[in-house]
Residue, then its C-alpha position, 0 to 999 in steps of 0.5 A: m500500500k505504501k508503494g502505491w502512495i509513493h507512486i502517486k506522490r512521485f507522479w503528482n510532483n513530476e513536472e512532466g505529468l503536470g504538462t500532460l494533465e494540463m493538456l488533458l484539462i485544456l482538451a476537456i474544456i474545449v470538448i465541453i464548450a463544444i457540447a454546450f454550443r453544439k446547436w449554435i456551432v452546427s447552425w453557423v456552419n450550415r449557414l456558412f456553407t449555404e452562403t458559400n454555395s449561393d455565392i459560387q452559384n451566383t458567380k457561375t451565372i455571370v458571363p464575362n465581357t468578351p469581345s465579339p470577333 
């Protein structure tokens, strides 16, 4: 049992372990934010693609001015 606590204390005091822990915490926060704003993000992406698609469709209908032979 004491060896287990020694390993836990060593991991807790290890600087490299804290870097990993920080990265996991940042990732968890990003995932929580993404879940919280999921509907807003999906509607924003859909609106972005819709506007882009309509812009592409509008540019296809524009005929460039070419001189007649």
